[in-house]
N, C-alpha and C positions, 0 to 999 in steps of 0.2 A: 504494500500500500504506500502511496506517495504522501508526504507531509511537507509543509513549508516551515522552515526554521530559520529565522533571521534572514528572510528574503532569499533563502536558498532552498531548492527543492531536493528532498532526500527520499529514499525508498527504504522502508523497513518491513521485515516479515512480522507476522503476528507474534512469533516467539520473541523477537527483539523488542517489540512494544511491551509485551508482558514482563520481560526482564527489566525494562526501564521503569515501569510502573511499580514493580516489586522493590526496586532499589530506592524509589522515591514515593513512599506511600502517602505523603501529604498531598491532599487534593489541591488542584489549582484554585486560586481565588476566583469566585464567581463574580462576574460583572453584574452590578445591580442595575436593573432596568428601572427607569423612572422618567419623570417629566420635569421639564424646566419651564418656569415662567420668565420670559425675557422682555426687556424693554424693546419695543418695536422700532425705535429710532437708533439706539446705540447697539443693540444686540446683547447688552450686559445681562447676565443672569440675575433676576430679582429673588427667585426662590427655587430650590431644587427639592423634588419629592421622589420618594421611592414607590409611590402609588402607581397603579397602572391605568387609571382613568383620570380625565381632567376633573371630573366632579370630586373624586376623592382627594386629588392634589390640591384643589382650591379650598376644600373644606379643612385641610390641615395647614394651609398656608399661613405663615406669619409674614404679612406684608408691611409690618410697621416700618415707617420711614421711607417706603418705596415712593418713587415718582411715577404715578399713573396718570399724570395730567393728559387731558384730551382723549383718554381711552374710551372706547365704547363698551360699557359693561351693562348695557340694558338687558334686563331679564336674567342677569347672572345670579347664581345662588352663592351669596357671600355671607350666609348666616354663620354666626360664631367666628368669623374671620377677624384676626387682629389687624386693624388698619390704623393703629395708633400713630399719629404724626405723619400719616401718608399724605402726599400731595395729590389731591383729587380735583385739582383746578380744571374746570370745564368738562369733567367726566360725565358721560351719559349713564346715569344710574336709574333711568326710568324703568319701572317694573322690576327692579332688582330686589332680591330678598336679602335685606341687611339686618334681619332680626337677630338680636343678641350680639351683633358685631361691635367691636370696640373702635369707635370713631373719635376717641379723645384726641384733641389737638390736631385733628386732620384738617387740611385746607379744603373746604367745600365751596370755595368761591366759584361761582358760575356753573356749579354742578347741577345737573338735571335730576331732581329727586321725584319727579311726577310719578305717582303710583307705586313708589318704592315701599317695601314692607320694612318698617322701622321699629317694630314691637320689641321692647326691651333693649334697643340699641343704646350704647353708652356714648354720650357726646361730651363728657367732661371728665377731668381727672382730678387729682388731689389739688392741683394749683388753681383751679377756677373753672370757668365755663367757656365754651366755644362761642365765637362771635358770628352773627348772621347779618348780612346786609339787608336793607329794605327790599331789594329785588329778590333775594332768596327766601324771604319770609313766607310769601304765599305758597310756593312749591313745598317748602319744608312743612308748613302746617297741613297742606293737602296730603302729603305723604304720611302724616300722623293720623289722617282720617278726618281732619277738620275741613269744612268748606268755607272758603273766604268769600264774603259778599262785598261787593263794591258799594 
């Protein structure tokens, strides 16, 4: 049987392979299969997961401090995700599930929260409360289930 070793092709019999394995019983290190969440502009890895589905990877993600500005996260399931201090400037979070997410000190300026699920989401930390602009207030209240009348 042919094998490639350090870019050189070698041929070994089954007996030779068995002898090599017998001399080196320690199994080779398995490569962990996982998913990476990357910045779409720079390609930098924001979070690495050993999970096999995007849903599982996002559910375990700690995106605290990540720059997700201008991302389209509409309808994303971000429940229980740590977004502490994350830059969510201009992010489309419409219809996203942010229940129990940690949004303390996150930058939500210009973020679209229309129809987002925010039940039990945390918007403040030990140091105080998050700030909202007048423009953000109607969408924020709507996402909490309030209807704003003019």
